[in-house]
N, C-alpha and C positions, 0 to 999 in steps of 0.2 A: 114608227117603231125603229126604222133604220137610223133616223136622226137621234133617237135616244141612245142607241147602241154606239153610234159614232161619238156622241157627247161623253159617254162613259169611258170610252177608250182614250179620248183626248185628255180627260181630266185625271186619269190615273197617273200615278207617279212611276215613270219608267225605271227609276233607280230601285224602287221597291220590288219590281218584278225581275230585275237582273240578279244573277247569282252573286252573292257576296264573297269576295276573296279576302283571305287573311294577308295583311302586309308581311313582307319578309322580315324575319327577326333581325335586328341590328346586332352584329357581332362586336363584342368589345375587343379592342386590341390586346393581344397577349402581352403580359409583362415579361421582360427578359429575366431569365433565371439568374439569380445572384449567387456568386461564389464567395464564400468567406474564407479568408486566410489569416493565420496568426502572424502578427507583426512584432518583431523584437524592438523594444524601445530602450534607448540608451539614456534614460533620464534617472536611473537609479531605482525605478519602481520594480517591485516584485511581480506586479500584475502585467500579464501580457495583453496587448491590445489586438483586436481583430478588425480587419478591413473587409467590407463586403462590396464587391463590384460585379458588374456583368462580365461575361467572357470577353466582349469587345473592349471593355475598359481595361481589363487585365492585359490584353494584347497591346493596347495603346501604351500602357505603362512600360511594358517591355521595350517598346520602340522609343521611349523617352518623351512621350507626349504627356503634358501635365493634365490634370483633371479639368482645369479651366479651358485649356485648348481643345480637349475632347468634347466638352459641352458646347463650345463654340462651333465645332465642326458637325456634331451629330445631335445636338440638343440634349436636354436633360433626360436621363433614363431612370425609370423606377420611382418617380415622385409624382 
């Protein structure tokens, strides 16, 4: 009888008796909020153009960094 009980315990799946835990949900990285500003165009058009950038990109523009230089330093944002 003891041998039968020992055989049953050894043959049972230990993972089935262990409590199952839920994996932690993977959080998606938050997209940076984009700020759109109206740009005056000197091409003779009556239509105004708007430019949408993140706050960091607007600050970089104020400092004189081009969009290509910004992407080289910080990577492409929002795409």
